[in-house]
C-alpha positions, -999 to +999 in steps of 0.1 A: -373-249-371-396-267-391-396-298-408-375-307-435-400-317-468-378-339-482-346-364-462-315-344-463-294-375-477-317-396-500-343-371-513-373-396-498-406-372-489-405-370-448-423-340-442-462-347-449-460-374-417-447-355-390-478-345-377-486-390-383-460-392-367-464-368-338-503-382-330-488-427-333-463-411-310-488-397-290-510-431-289-485-457-280-476-433-251-510-435-234-513-467-238-482-476-225-501-457-194-528-469-190-509-509-198-488-495-166-513-484-146-533-522-157-503-542-147-475-533-121-463-562-124-449-556-165-442-525-161-401-538-152-401-553-182-385-547-215-400-534-234-392-521-281-393-489-281-426-463-292-404-445-322-390-475-339-434-494-341-442-460-354-415-454-379-419-490-393-448-483-396-450-456-415-426-467-436-391-453-429-367-480-433-341-462-448-320-452-413-314-418-430-349-410-428-351-424-398-321-396-388-346-369-402-372-376-383-359-388-348-334-357-340-361-329-357-369-300-336-400-283-333-390-249-331-412-228-345-440-221-319-406-214-297-397-177-321-437-175-327-430-161-286-401-135-309-428-122-327-434-084-323-465-083-342-484-104-336-481-098-298-491-065-302-516-070-328-523-054-364-530-021-345-493-012-332-485-027-368-505-004-385-490+026-361-457+015-365-463+022-404-477+055-400-448+068-374-423+054-405-440+068-434-437+105-410 
């Protein structure tokens, strides 16, 4: 659902770096696309993984913390699609409450 506040194994604070992690990954991907467009001959050369570089920059040295960041799947947006009150609006919620009182 949402990133845990602390690493399950060592207890290091990781939740506060999730947004920065995503932003840095996006920047690395954009830089890589730009470089590939400018120098197509370098496209086949092996490059270090962007995730590795970003995790190093953020100070995640332990493999348990790296695991937490790499394997997290952010499902909150998908779950919010099932919130019926948000879809129908506040008025529909109030009507439902009125019906339950009767």
